[in-house]
N, C-alpha and C positions, 0 to 999 in steps of 0.2 A: 491203753499205759493203766496200773494200778494204783491203792487208796495210799501203800508205803512210796510211791518217786513221785519227785514234787516234780515241780516246770519251774526252771531256773529262774529265777526275779530280775527280771533289769537295773541297774540304776535306776532311782525314780528322782536322781540329781541330774538335768539338763548341763553339759560343760557352758560357759558364755568367753572365757581367757583361761589362757594359760599362758603363764609367765615365765622366763627364769632370772633367779637372784644370787645371786655369793652369800654362802651361810655364812653365818655371824663370826666365824672365826677367818673363812675363806681360804681354809683350804679346800673346797668342793662349790661345786655350781646345784643348786636344787631347782627345780621343776614343781612349777604351784600351780592348781585350778580353784577359778574360779566357778560356782556352776549355778544355777536357780533350783531351787525344787520343784519339780513338775506342778505338785497337788497342791501345794501348801507357798508356794510363789515367795519363799526364803531365800534369800544367799545360805551358800555356805561354801569353804574353805578345802581342800586340805595341800596335803605334800606329795604329789604324785612321783616322784625320781629326787637322786641325790647320787652325785656323779661320787662322789668317797662311799667308804667301808661303810658306817653307821646305820643301824637300825631308826627306823623312822614307825610309823603310824598311817598307814594313808585310810584310816574313813575318814568323813566331812565333817566340817566343824562349825557349828550354826555361824551365819554373824550377828547375830542375837547374844549366845554368849559373849563372843570374840567382843561385840562393842562392852555386856556387860563387865568386863577385864578389864577393859578401856579407858573407860566414862568417867570420869577424874580421880586417875589413878597417878600420882606423883611421877614415882620410881616405876617402870616396868622392865624389867627384864625377863630371859626364859623360861624362869622357877615360875614366871608370873601365868602362863598360858601352858605349864602344863597339868593342869585344874580341864582345859578342852578334852583330854584324853585320859581319864586316870587309869593306873594299871600299865600303862603302857608303856612304849618306850621313852624316858627321860630327853631325847635327844628333840622328841615331836616339837615339844617348845620354844627349842632354841629356831628351829627349825619354821614355823608357823611366825614367829617372829620377827625375825629377816626376809618373811615371805609381804606379810604388811608393811616393814618400812621399805621393802620396794615400791610397795602399791600407796605407799604417803599419808597413810592413817598414820603412824606413829614415828620419829625419827632422833636422835642419838640426840643425850641430854650433853651442854658441856659444861664441865673440859673433861667429860666421865664418858665418854660412847658405848661404855659396855650399857646403860643406866639409858633408859626410852621413853618418851616420854608424849603423849598425845598431841596431835595434830591440830591444833583450836577451830573449834567449826565444820570438824571432817569428820564424817560415817561410816562404812565401810561399804553402805552403798555410794557415797560420791566418791571414794577414792577410785571403784571400781566404774563407772559414769566415765571419771572422769579418764580414765585410762583408757576405753572401749572408745571415746570418743579421739583419744588420742591417735588410738590405734586407724580408728576411721580416716580420720585427719593427713595419716602415714606419720605423723609424728613420733609410732611408738611399732615398738612389734611384739612379735606375738599372739594373731587372737585367733579364739577357737578353732579347731580345724572344721571344716566343712561337711568332710569324712568321719566314718569311725573307725581312723585309720590312729594309731598309737603320736601319743600325743611328739615326741622322738623324731617319726616316719615324714613328719605333718611340719614340720619346722625346720 
């Protein structure tokens, strides 16, 4: 191998959980992944698939950045999460909002369900732990696949 050739880098984030949820509009189903950075030990979230035609950013978003947005926010909307991936598709913010709602970190406000609020005393880590516990107990679906198969094949 020459100096100009590079070795493909493996993803430093190991998937812990793969979930599916409806998009905010309800017109598509999203597949999202929660993973842990192997070297840093930090949680990350990304949108892995969308049954609709919309574009989105597939990059990992660190839980720390998500927590910074959610903590203390009075009104969370899709726009609140656009800063996770600046300059990328605006759909990503809404998709992240839907995934966080599915995990139980945020919930719709009453009476305007387009606006969300942080579930008090809940962190992303706690929401993921609760989901993994539910999966282990048989009350939820979609744990991360044991093999390296694509998420659609494993479900």
